N, C-alpha and C positions, 0 to 999 in steps of 0.2 A: 504494499500499500504506500502511496505517495500522496501527501497532503500539501496543498499550496495555499498561501494566504498572506495576510499582511501582519507583520510583527510589530508590536507596540511595547515599549519598555514601560514597566510599572513605575509609578511615582513612589517615593519613600513610604507614604501612607499606604498605598496599595500593596506594596511589597511587605510591609509590616503586617497587614491584615492577612495576606496570603500565607505568610509563614505561620501566623497564629492558627490559621485554619488547618494547615498541615500538621502542626503539633497536636492540635485538638483531635485530629482524626487518628494519627499514628502513635502519639506519645502523650495521651491525655494526663497521665500522672505528673508530667512535667509542669503543667499549668498551675498546680497547687504546690510546687516545690521551688520557691524562689531561691532557696540555698543551693540548689542543683543548677538552676538556670536564671541567675540574677539578671535584672533589667539592663545593667551595663554590658554584661556578656551578650545578651540578645541584641542590644544596639550595635555592638562590635561585629557580631555575626552577620547582621543585616548589611553592613558595609561591604562584606565580601560576597554577597549574593546578588546576582543580577536577575531580578524578577521580570518576566515578560509574559505576554499572552499573544496568541495567534488567532486571528479571525479567519477561519478556514473558508475558502471560497471555491475550492476545486479539489476533488479527490479522485485519484486514479487507483483502481484496485483490481485484483484478479480473484476469482473464486477458486480456492484450493480445497477440494473436497475429496481428495484421494483418486481423482479420475485418472491419474497417471500410474496408478497401481494396477497389479494383476486383477482380473475379474473376480477371482475367488476371494482376494483380500477385500475388495470393495463390497462383495456380498456379505462377508462376515462382519465388517464394521457396520454396514447398513442394518443388518439383522440385529446386532447388539444394541444399536441406538433405538431401533423401533421397538424392541422388547423391553427396554429400560423403564424404570418407574420414575426417572427424573424428567421433569417437564422440559428442561432445556434439551435433553437428548431426543425426546419425542419431537419437539419443535424442529430440531435440526434434521431429523430423518424425514419429516414432512417436507421441509424445504428442499432437501436433496432429491426427493421423489418428484416434487413439482418441477424442479429445474433439470431433472433427469441427469444428474451428475453424481458420480461416485457410488452408484447403486448396482454396479456389476454389468451394466449394458455398454460394452465397448463397441 
């Protein structure tokens, strides 16, 4: 997959907010531990981080669903996905069938 778009550097405030969101998601215990991550350390860290966002305006992608594999391999994977109890697996097998990709029909 290749994505194309316009890059925008974040302001200091936006960068601070983005970093707080990342910490809240991946290291929430650090938010309540000023002794581990004091505010002066956070400020120093932010000076070394270049925050940016990209507004994507074009995507180039290929569907890779095992269609390059042997027919028997495709059939086995498709059957396992179809018989699964996981909704994502079932949805993927339905998509594969709809697109006629990776289901053993070479």
